[in-house]
N, C-alpha and C positions, 0 to 999 in steps of 0.2 A: 503494499500499500504506500502511496505517496501523495503529499498535500498537491493539489491543483490550483483552486482559486476559492476566493470568498466572494459571494455575490451579495451585492448591497443595492437595494432599490432606492432610486434617487427621484426627487420630484421636479428638479430643475437640473437639467444635464450641464447647461453651460455654467451655472453657478458651482456645480460639483466639480466639473473639469478645472475650473479656475482654482478651487481648494486644492484637489489632489494633485494636479499637474503643475500649476504656477507656484503654489504656496508650499506644498508638501514636497514636490520635487519628483513626483511619479511620471513615468512615460507611457504614453499610448502605444501599445503594441498591436492591436487589432480592434476593428470596429465593424459591427454587423447591424444593417438596417434591415428589419423585417417588415415590409409593407403589409403583407397578408395579417400577421400577427399584432401589427401597429405597435412595434417596440424597437428600441435600439440597444444594443450591447456594446459597450466600450470595455476593452480589457486593458488594464494597466500593470505596470511592473515598476519595481524601484530600479534606478538606474544600473545598480551592480547586477541585477537580475534580468535586464532586458534581453541579452543575448540568448540566456537560458529560456525566458519565456517565449521568445520567437521560435526557438528550436523545439521545445519540448511542451509548449503551451502551458508552462508552469514554473514558478509561483506567480499567481496574478490576483488582483482584485477585478471583479466583473461588476461594472456599474450597469444596472438595469434600468432604462427609462421607458416607461409606458406612456404612450402617446396620449392616452385619455387621461386627463388629470386625476391624479389620486392624492390623498393626504396620508402620508407614512408617519405613524407615531411609535414610540418606544424603540429608538434605535439601539438601545443597550440590551435588548432582549436575547441577543446572541453572544454577547461579550464585547470584544474588542479586536481591532486589527493592530499588529505591532510591527514596527520598523526599527532597525538599528541605524543610528545615525552617527556620523563622524564627530560632530560637535553639537551637543545637547543645547548649549546656550544660544549658538548661532541659528540653530533650527527654530528654536521658540521665538528668538528675535524676529525672524523673517516671518513667522506665522502672525506674531502680534502686530507687526507693521502691516499685515494684510487684514488686520481687523479681526483675527481669530482669538478668542478668549483661551487663555492657558487654564484649564479646570484644575489640574495639579501641576503647579510651577516645578521646575527641575532644581529645587533648593538643595538636594543631596548629590547634584552633579551626575546623576545617573539616570533617572526617569522622569518623564513628564506625561501628562495626559491632555489631549485636546479633543474637540468635537467637530465632525464635518457639519456643513450646513443642514444635512438631514438628520443630525443628532446621533451619529456613529461614533463611538468612542474609539480613539486612536492613542496607542501607547508609543512613545518615542523613548528609546533606550540607548544610552551612550555606548559607542563601540569601545571595547577593551575595558580598562580600569575606569571607575567614574573619575570625572573632573573633580577638582577641589570645589567645595562650596564657594560660590562667587558673589560678591557684593553687587556686581552689576545687575544680577537676576532680581536680587533683593530690592535694588533701587528701582528697576522697572516695574516691579510688582507695586511698590509704593506710589510710583507716578501714576499707574493705571488706576489705583484705588483713589488717588487724590482727583484725578481728572474725569473719571467716569462715575465715581460713587455707586459701584456695583456690588452684587452680591456673588461672591466666588464660592464655588462648590469644590473644595480640595478633597480629593479622594486619595488618601494614602493608604497605610496599611490596616486602618480600622474603618469599618463602616460608620457613617455618621459623623465624619470629621469634616465639619462645616466652617468656611471661612466668611466673615462678614466685613466688607469695608464701608465705613461711615461716609456720610455725606460731605464731610470736610476732613482735612488732614488731621485736625485736632482730635477727631473722634478715633483715629488710629486705624491700623489695617491689622486684623487678626489673622495669622496664618497657622491654622491647624492646632489642635490640642492646647489652646490657650496660650500660644507663644505670639508675641506681638513684634513686628517689625516697625521700628519708628526711624 
């Protein structure tokens, strides 16, 4: 047995391709337009897997876009996609600059979680040994808290680890398990 692909239904193909390709860095390796079935399949691979995906049709992510509008809820019901990245902080920075919320920041230099536009949870893991915890990541999180006054849901090793950022910097930015970054 070997892994082939993970299929993800998407509501807006262009928006999803921007996320998966432009921001996350995957490469489109194949596309199928099915007029009779009224759907489009787009197969994506990580850059280091693209040659293998073209030759073996694995490992890939299959984006399924049904032409009749549908509302897909509960993207976490199957778990998550996981990708190993060369630089966890650079990957998160690129995603944040693209407007993506980092649901679980890489405060440990090893792991982060983000969500696609359709609510699919994506885990990013640092290649090799974890990077040292970096102040720039903490500073970026603080700035996001100050500018957006948003609710972060940080999922770490424990369920229910919620992070709330107040409407002003004065109210602080709580990052999991009661720790505060100021």
